[in-house]
C-alpha positions as CSV (number, residue, x, y, z in Angstrom):
1,M,-29.4,2.3,-28.9
2,E,-29.1,-1.2,-30.2
3,Y,-31.0,-2.5,-27.2
4,I,-34.0,-0.2,-28.0
5,N,-34.0,-1.2,-31.7
6,Q,-34.4,-4.9,-30.8
7,Y,-37.7,-4.2,-29.1
8,M,-39.0,-1.4,-31.4
9,N,-41.4,-3.7,-33.2
10,L,-42.8,-5.0,-29.9
11,I,-43.3,-1.4,-28.6
12,I,-45.0,-0.3,-31.8
13,T,-47.3,-3.3,-31.8
14,A,-48.3,-2.8,-28.1
15,L,-49.1,0.9,-28.8
16,V,-51.3,0.0,-31.9
17,V,-53.2,-2.6,-29.9
18,L,-53.7,-0.2,-27.0
19,A,-55.0,2.5,-29.5
20,L,-57.4,-0.1,-31.0
21,L,-58.7,-1.0,-27.6
22,I,-59.4,2.6,-26.7
23,L,-61.1,3.2,-30.1
24,V,-63.3,0.1,-29.6
25,L,-64.3,1.3,-26.1
26,I,-65.2,4.7,-27.4
27,V,-67.3,3.3,-30.3
28,W,-69.0,0.8,-27.9
29,R,-70.0,3.5,-25.4
30,A,-71.3,5.7,-28.2
31,F,-73.7,3.1,-29.6
32,S,-74.7,1.2,-26.4
33,K,-78.0,1.9,-24.7
34,R,-77.7,4.0,-21.6
35,V,-79.8,4.1,-18.6
36,R,-79.9,7.9,-18.5
37,G,-81.2,8.2,-22.1
38,R,-79.8,10.0,-25.1
39,H,-82.2,12.7,-26.1
40,G,-84.1,15.0,-23.8
41,Q,-83.0,13.6,-20.5
42,R,-86.0,13.0,-18.3
43,L,-84.1,12.1,-15.1
44,G,-81.3,14.0,-13.3
45,I,-79.9,15.2,-10.1
46,S,-80.3,19.0,-9.7
47,E,-78.5,19.4,-6.4
48,Y,-77.3,17.5,-3.3
49,Q,-76.2,18.4,0.2
50,E,-74.3,16.1,2.5
51,L,-75.8,16.2,6.0
52,D,-73.2,13.9,7.7
53,Q,-71.1,10.9,6.7
54,T,-74.0,8.6,5.9
55,R,-77.0,10.9,5.0
56,R,-77.5,13.4,2.2
57,L,-80.4,15.5,0.8
58,V,-80.8,15.0,-3.0
59,L,-83.0,17.1,-5.3
60,V,-84.0,14.8,-8.2
61,R,-85.6,16.2,-11.4
62,R,-88.0,14.0,-13.4
63,D,-89.9,15.5,-16.4
64,G,-89.5,19.0,-15.1
65,V,-90.7,18.2,-11.6
66,E,-88.3,18.0,-8.7
67,H,-88.5,15.7,-5.7
68,L,-86.5,16.1,-2.4
69,L,-85.1,12.8,-1.1
70,L,-83.2,12.0,2.1
71,I,-81.0,9.1,1.4
72,G,-78.6,7.1,3.5
73,G,-78.8,6.1,7.1
74,P,-81.3,3.3,8.1
75,N,-83.8,4.1,5.4
76,D,-84.5,6.5,2.5
77,M,-87.3,9.0,2.7
78,L,-89.2,11.3,0.3
79,V,-89.2,14.7,2.0
80,E,-91.1,16.7,-0.6
81,S,-92.7,15.8,-3.9
82,G,-93.9,17.8,-6.9
83,I,-91.6,20.8,-6.5
84,G,-92.1,23.1,-9.5
85,S,-95.2,21.3,-10.8
86,A,-98.2,23.1,-12.1
87,P,-100.3,24.5,-9.3
88,V,-103.6,22.8,-8.4
89,Q,-106.8,24.7,-9.1
90,N,-108.6,25.4,-5.9
91,Y,-111.9,26.6,-7.4
92,A,-114.3,25.5,-10.0
93,P,-114.4,27.3,-13.4
94,A,-116.5,30.5,-13.6
95,S,-119.1,28.6,-15.7
96,D,-119.8,26.2,-12.8
97,P,-122.1,27.9,-10.3
98,S,-121.8,25.2,-7.7
99,G,-119.0,27.1,-5.9
100,P,-115.5,26.2,-4.8
101,I,-114.1,22.7,-5.1
102,P,-112.7,21.6,-1.8
103,M,-109.0,21.2,-1.9
104,R,-107.5,17.8,-1.2
105,T,-105.2,17.9,1.7
106,A,-102.6,15.4,2.9
107,P,-103.6,13.4,5.9
108,R,-102.1,14.5,9.2
109,A,-99.2,12.5,10.5
110,P,-100.2,10.3,13.4
111,V,-99.2,11.3,16.8
112,F,-97.2,8.4,18.3
113,A,-96.6,9.8,21.7
114,E,-98.0,12.7,23.6
115,R,-95.4,14.8,25.4
116,K,-96.1,14.4,29.1
117,A,-94.6,16.4,31.9
118,P,-92.2,14.5,34.1
119,P,-93.4,13.5,37.5
120,P,-92.7,16.0,40.3
121,L,-89.5,15.5,42.3
122,R,-90.0,14.1,45.7
123,T,-88.5,15.6,48.8
124,V,-85.9,13.7,50.7
125,E,-85.4,14.0,54.4
126,P,-81.8,14.9,55.3
127,P,-79.9,12.1,57.0
128,P,-79.4,12.3,60.8
129,P,-76.1,13.8,61.9
130,I,-73.3,11.4,62.4
131,T,-71.8,11.3,65.9
132,P,-68.4,9.9,66.4
133,R,-68.0,6.7,68.4
134,R,-66.2,6.8,71.6
135,D,-63.7,4.2,72.4
136,P,-64.4,2.6,75.8
137,D,-60.6,2.3,76.5
138,Q,-60.0,6.0,76.4
139,P,-60.8,8.2,79.3
């Protein structure tokens, strides 16, 4: 017991310093600017699905609109954009007699290689039959 009493002041001081460090860390995090924002978060991850060890599909939400991203692997890719956004009007208002407004469509993806049928297999003649050699020393 006497051994513990010798170091009691040191133990209490260490605990007080540790508590003060934790308190300073909490206050600093509360008042520091964050990347993700404080009020009305505009950016967030709705869901994600791991495809394999390197790639995953991520559904990112920004201002109420979601975007589907494929991340990882050799490059990242936007799979679908504008999920949950307001629908685009296809037609002119009723007061406009000019008729429907043509809808803008995304350009078609370029065709890099046409699928071609493989060349036909060629026929191979069977090899001639093998005849055993006769040894001249044998009768």
